[in-house]
TIVO-954010 format. One line per field, with one value per residue (C-alpha): x, y, z; residue in three letters. Coordinates in Angstrom, 1 decimal. Layout:
x <- [X,...]
y <- [Y,...]
z <- [Z,...]
residuo <- [ala,...]
***
This chain:
x <- [-19.6,-18.6,-19.3,-21.7,-20.2,-20.2,-22.9,-21.6,-22.6,-23.2,-21.5,-23.2,-24.1,-25.8,-27.7,-29.0,-29.9,-31.9,-34.1,-34.5,-35.1,-37.9,-39.8,-39.2,-40.7,-43.8,-44.2,-43.9,-46.2,-49.1,-47.1,-50.0,-52.0,-48.8,-47.0,-49.7,-50.9,-47.5,-48.0,-51.7,-51.6,-49.4,-51.3,-54.6,-53.0,-51.5,-54.7,-56.9,-54.7,-51.8,-53.8,-56.9,-55.4,-52.3,-54.6,-55.3,-51.7,-49.8,-46.8,-43.7,-42.5,-38.8,-38.5,-40.9,-44.4,-46.8,-47.3,-43.5,-43.0,-45.6,-44.5,-40.9,-42.0,-44.3,-41.2,-40.2,-43.6,-44.3,-41.2,-42.1,-45.6,-44.6,-41.7,-43.8,-46.6,-44.2,-42.4,-45.4,-48.4,-46.2,-43.7,-46.3,-48.3,-45.2,-44.2,-47.4,-49.9,-48.0,-45.0,-42.8,-39.8,-39.9,-39.3,-36.7,-34.7,-34.6,-32.3,-28.6,-29.3,-29.2,-31.8,-29.6,-29.5,-33.3,-33.9,-31.2,-32.8,-36.2,-34.6,-33.0,-36.4,-38.0,-35.3,-35.9,-39.6,-38.8,-36.7,-39.4,-42.2,-40.0,-39.2,-43.0,-43.7,-40.7,-42.3,-45.5,-43.7,-41.7,-44.8,-46.3,-43.2,-42.7,-39.3,-36.7,-34.3,-31.5,-31.6,-34.4,-32.7,-30.9,-34.2,-34.8,-31.6,-33.1,-36.2,-34.0,-32.5,-36.0,-37.2,-34.3,-35.1,-38.7,-38.1,-35.8,-38.1,-41.1,-39.4,-38.5,-42.1,-43.2,-41.0,-43.2,-46.6,-48.7,-51.9,-52.0,-54.6,-52.0,-50.2,-53.0,-51.5,-48.1,-49.4,-52.0,-50.1,-46.6,-46.4,-49.4,-48.5,-45.0,-46.6,-47.9,-45.0,-41.9,-42.0,-44.1,-47.2,-45.8,-42.3,-41.4,-39.9,-43.6,-44.0,-43.6,-40.1,-41.1,-42.9,-40.1,-37.7,-39.8,-40.0,-36.2,-36.1,-38.6,-36.8,-38.9,-37.9,-34.3,-35.4,-37.7,-34.9,-32.6,-35.1,-36.0,-32.4,-31.8,-34.7,-33.9,-30.2,-29.8,-27.0,-25.9,-23.5,-26.2,-27.4,-24.4,-26.0,-29.2,-27.2,-25.5,-28.8,-30.2,-27.1,-27.2,-30.9,-30.6,-27.8,-29.5,-33.0,-31.5,-29.6,-32.6,-34.8,-32.3,-31.8,-35.5,-36.7,-33.8,-35.1,-38.7,-37.8,-35.6,-37.9]
y <- [68.2,66.0,62.3,60.9,59.2,55.4,53.5,52.0,48.4,47.5,44.4,41.1,40.8,44.2,43.3,40.1,41.9,44.5,41.8,39.9,43.2,44.2,41.0,41.5,45.0,43.8,40.8,42.8,45.5,43.3,41.6,40.4,38.8,37.3,36.4,35.0,32.0,30.2,30.0,29.0,26.3,23.8,24.5,23.5,20.5,19.2,19.7,18.1,15.3,14.8,14.9,13.2,10.5,10.1,8.9,5.7,5.1,3.6,2.1,4.1,5.3,5.4,5.5,8.4,8.8,9.6,13.3,13.7,11.9,14.0,17.3,17.0,16.2,19.3,21.5,21.2,20.7,24.3,25.4,23.2,24.7,28.3,28.1,26.3,28.8,31.8,30.7,29.6,31.9,34.7,34.6,34.2,37.2,39.4,38.2,38.3,40.6,43.1,43.3,43.8,42.3,44.8,47.6,45.7,44.9,48.6,48.9,47.9,44.2,41.2,38.5,36.1,38.4,38.6,34.9,34.0,36.7,35.0,31.7,33.3,34.8,31.4,30.0,32.8,32.1,28.5,29.4,31.7,29.2,26.4,28.7,29.4,25.7,25.2,27.8,25.8,22.5,23.9,25.2,21.7,20.2,18.2,19.7,20.6,23.4,24.0,20.9,22.2,25.5,24.1,23.1,26.6,26.0,22.8,24.9,27.3,24.5,23.1,26.5,26.7,23.2,23.9,27.4,26.3,23.5,25.7,28.4,25.8,24.7,28.3,28.8,26.4,27.7,30.0,30.0,30.4,27.6,25.1,25.4,23.2,20.2,20.8,21.6,18.8,16.2,16.7,18.8,17.5,13.8,14.5,15.3,11.7,9.8,11.5,10.1,13.0,11.1,7.6,6.0,5.3,2.0,0.7,1.3,-1.5,-1.7,-0.3,2.7,3.2,3.6,6.5,8.0,8.1,10.1,12.7,15.8,16.3,12.9,14.1,17.3,15.4,13.1,16.0,17.9,14.9,14.1,17.7,17.7,14.4,15.0,11.7,12.3,9.4,9.1,8.6,12.2,13.3,11.6,13.6,16.9,15.9,15.1,18.6,20.4,18.6,19.1,22.8,23.1,21.2,22.7,26.2,26.0,24.8,27.6,30.3,29.0,28.8,32.0,34.0,33.2,34.1,37.4,38.6,37.6]
z <- [9.2,12.1,12.0,14.6,17.5,17.3,19.1,22.4,22.8,26.5,28.0,27.5,31.2,31.1,27.9,29.5,32.7,30.8,29.3,32.6,34.5,32.1,32.9,36.6,36.4,34.6,36.9,40.2,38.9,40.1,42.8,45.0,42.1,40.6,43.8,46.0,43.9,44.1,47.9,47.8,45.1,47.0,50.2,48.4,46.7,49.9,51.8,49.0,47.9,50.3,53.6,52.1,50.0,52.2,55.0,53.0,51.9,54.8,53.1,52.6,49.2,48.7,52.5,52.9,54.1,51.2,52.2,52.4,49.1,47.3,48.8,47.8,44.3,44.1,44.6,41.0,39.3,40.2,38.4,35.4,35.0,35.5,33.0,30.5,30.6,30.6,27.6,25.6,26.2,27.6,24.9,22.1,23.4,23.6,20.1,18.1,20.0,22.1,19.7,22.8,21.1,18.2,20.7,22.7,19.5,18.8,21.8,21.5,22.2,19.9,19.2,21.1,24.1,24.1,23.9,26.5,28.7,28.3,29.4,32.5,33.4,33.1,35.5,37.9,38.0,38.6,41.5,43.0,42.6,44.1,47.0,47.5,47.7,50.1,52.4,52.6,53.0,55.8,57.4,57.3,58.6,55.5,54.7,57.3,57.1,56.3,54.0,51.8,51.1,48.0,46.4,44.8,42.9,41.5,40.7,38.8,36.7,36.1,35.0,32.5,31.2,30.5,29.4,26.6,25.7,25.6,23.6,21.0,20.8,20.6,17.5,15.6,16.8,14.6,16.6,20.4,20.8,19.6,22.9,24.4,22.6,24.2,27.7,27.8,25.8,27.1,30.2,32.1,31.7,33.1,36.4,36.8,35.2,36.7,40.3,41.7,42.9,42.9,42.5,38.9,40.1,40.2,36.5,33.9,32.5,29.1,30.7,33.2,30.3,29.0,32.4,32.6,29.4,30.7,32.0,35.1,36.5,37.0,38.7,41.0,41.9,42.7,44.7,46.8,47.5,48.6,50.9,52.5,52.6,50.7,48.2,45.9,43.0,40.4,41.0,38.9,36.0,36.6,36.7,33.5,31.8,32.9,31.6,28.2,27.9,28.5,26.0,23.2,23.6,24.3,21.0,19.1,20.6,19.8,16.3,15.5,17.3,15.8,12.4,13.3,15.0,12.1,9.2]
residuo <- [unk,unk,unk,unk,unk,unk,unk,unk,unk,unk,unk,unk,unk,unk,unk,unk,unk,unk,unk,unk,unk,unk,unk,unk,unk,unk,unk,unk,unk,unk,unk,unk,unk,unk,unk,unk,unk,unk,unk,unk,unk,unk,unk,unk,unk,unk,unk,unk,unk,unk,unk,unk,unk,unk,unk,unk,unk,unk,unk,unk,unk,unk,unk,unk,unk,unk,unk,unk,unk,unk,unk,unk,unk,unk,unk,unk,unk,unk,unk,unk,unk,unk,unk,unk,unk,unk,unk,unk,unk,unk,unk,unk,unk,unk,unk,unk,unk,unk,unk,unk,unk,unk,unk,unk,unk,unk,unk,unk,unk,unk,unk,unk,unk,unk,unk,unk,unk,unk,unk,unk,unk,unk,unk,unk,unk,unk,unk,unk,unk,unk,unk,unk,unk,unk,unk,unk,unk,unk,unk,unk,unk,unk,unk,unk,unk,unk,unk,unk,unk,unk,unk,unk,unk,unk,unk,unk,unk,unk,unk,unk,unk,unk,unk,unk,unk,unk,unk,unk,unk,unk,unk,unk,unk,unk,unk,unk,unk,unk,unk,unk,unk,unk,unk,unk,unk,unk,unk,unk,unk,unk,unk,unk,unk,unk,unk,unk,unk,unk,unk,unk,unk,unk,unk,unk,unk,unk,unk,unk,unk,unk,unk,unk,unk,unk,unk,unk,unk,unk,unk,unk,unk,unk,unk,unk,unk,unk,unk,unk,unk,unk,unk,unk,unk,unk,unk,unk,unk,unk,unk,unk,unk,unk,unk,unk,unk,unk,unk,unk,unk,unk,unk,unk,unk,unk,unk,unk,unk,unk,unk,unk,unk,unk,unk]
***
C-alpha cells in the first residue's frame, strides 16, 4: 500500500495573505455599507465641530488654524477606532460565535499565521480609513497634496498599534459586553488627550506626561508633521515608540490568543 504524499505547507507570505484576503472578501461583500461611512463620518464631524466651534477659536494651535489642527488629527483617530472595533468585537465574534477560526485552522496555517494576519488586516483598515479622511480633508482644502499622501502609511501603523493592543485585550475577555470598559475607558479618552482637539502642551505637566505615554499621541504627531511638511528630529522617537509598542503588544497578543485558540 502506497504511503500518502506529505502535506505541502505554503510559504509564510501566502499563509498570511490567505488570512488577510479572507477578511478583504468579507468586508467588500457589502462594500457600500462598509466603505461609505469612513467618508461620511469626518465630513459630519468637520461640519459639526470644526466649522461650528472653529468659528469661535481665532488663535492658532501649533501654528495652524483650528480646522486644520483638528482635521490633521482626525486622520489617525479613524484608524484607531476601526482597528479597535475590528480586533475586539470583530475578533470575538469570529472566535466565539461564528467559529471562523476553527475552520481556518483546519487549513495548512498556524495559529501565529492567523493572529498576524488579523493584525495586518487591522493595519489595512487603518490605512483605508485614513485615506477616506484624507479625501475629505483634501476636498475641504485642509490638507494639500502631495504632502498628505504619506498619511495613510501613518494610518497603517496606527491600525497595527491598536490592532495588537485590542487583540491582547480580547484574549482576556469572556463576555462581549466587557469590551465597553476598554472602548469607553481607554480608547475614547485617547481622542481627547492625544493632541487631536487641542495641543497637549496646554495640559498640566502631570497629565501631559500621561499623554506622552498614550500611543495615539505619537500617531497624531506623525500625521500632522506629514500633512504640514514639518519634519523634525523628535519624530524619530515617535516612530521608535510605535515600533516598540507594536512589537510588545503583538507578542503579548500572539502569546495569549495562541493559548486560547489551542485549548
